[in-house]
C-alpha positions in Angstrom: 77.1 116.2 108.7 80.1 114.6 107.1 83.1 116.7 105.9 85.8 115.3 103.7 89.1 117.0 103.0 91.5 116.2 100.2 95.0 116.9 99.0 96.1 116.5 95.4 99.6 115.6 94.4 101.3 115.1 91.1 103.1 111.8 90.6 105.4 111.1 87.6 106.1 107.3 87.3 107.1 104.8 84.7 106.1 101.2 84.0 106.9 98.5 81.4 104.3 98.0 78.6 103.3 94.6 77.3 106.3 94.6 75.0 108.7 95.3 77.9 109.4 98.9 77.0 109.7 101.4 79.7 107.5 104.5 79.5 106.0 107.0 82.0 102.9 108.8 82.9 101.8 111.8 84.8 99.2 111.1 87.5 97.1 113.4 89.7 96.4 111.6 93.0 93.7 113.0 95.3 93.9 111.7 98.9 90.6 112.1 100.8 90.0 111.8 104.5 87.0 112.3 106.9 89.4 112.6 109.8 89.5 116.2 111.2 92.9 117.2 110.0 94.9 120.4 109.5 95.2 120.6 105.8 98.8 122.0 105.6 99.9 119.1 107.9 98.0 116.6 105.9 99.5 118.0 102.6 103.0 117.6 104.0 102.3 114.0 104.9 100.7 113.2 101.6 103.7 114.8 99.7 106.1 112.8 101.8 104.3 109.5 101.0 104.1 110.5 97.3 107.8 111.1 97.2 108.2 107.3 97.8 106.6 106.6 94.4 107.3 109.8 92.4 109.9 109.2 89.6 110.1 105.5 90.2 109.2 102.4 88.2 105.8 101.3 89.5 106.5 97.6 89.4 109.4 98.1 91.7 108.0 100.8 94.0 104.5 99.6 94.5 104.4 96.1 93.0 102.0 96.9 90.2 101.7 99.2 87.2 98.0 100.1 87.0 96.1 103.2 88.2 94.2 100.9 90.5 97.4 99.6 92.0 98.6 103.2 92.6 95.3 104.1 94.3 95.4 101.0 96.6 99.0 101.8 97.5 98.1 105.3 98.6 95.0 104.1 100.4 96.9 101.6 102.5 99.1 104.3 104.2 98.4 105.7 107.6 98.8 109.4 107.5 99.1 112.1 110.1 101.8 112.7 112.8 100.9 109.5 114.7 99.7 107.5 111.7 96.1 108.0 112.9 94.7 109.6 109.8 93.0 107.1 107.5 92.0 107.8 103.9 88.4 107.4 102.9 89.2 107.2 99.2 91.9 107.9 96.6 91.2 109.2 93.2 93.9 108.7 90.5 93.7 110.7 87.3 95.5 110.6 84.0 94.4 114.0 82.7 96.0 113.7 79.3 93.7 110.7 78.5 90.7 111.6 80.7 91.0 108.4 82.7 89.9 108.3 86.4 90.0 105.5 89.0 88.6 105.8 92.5 89.5 103.5 95.3 87.5 103.5 98.5 88.2 102.1 101.9 
């Protein structure tokens, strides 16, 4: 049997549109792991990681401005106290538009 655990965080971030204008979006980011992990500890770590991108300009903070880039950025982190928790997938949602992107390891 395989059990997955997830923590969802809200990220507010901006990027430049095709005309160079700065505008922002609200994202819900679900971070999933199959590693046996205490959920409150996992949540603290995911929130700490998300604080590195929350209220930033995505091109500067993660090097890209798409939902896919945001998902890949979250997926590449090592979570947990010793960095030993790997994510199995990241789901990025823009609820206001109904858009969803899933990135798997």
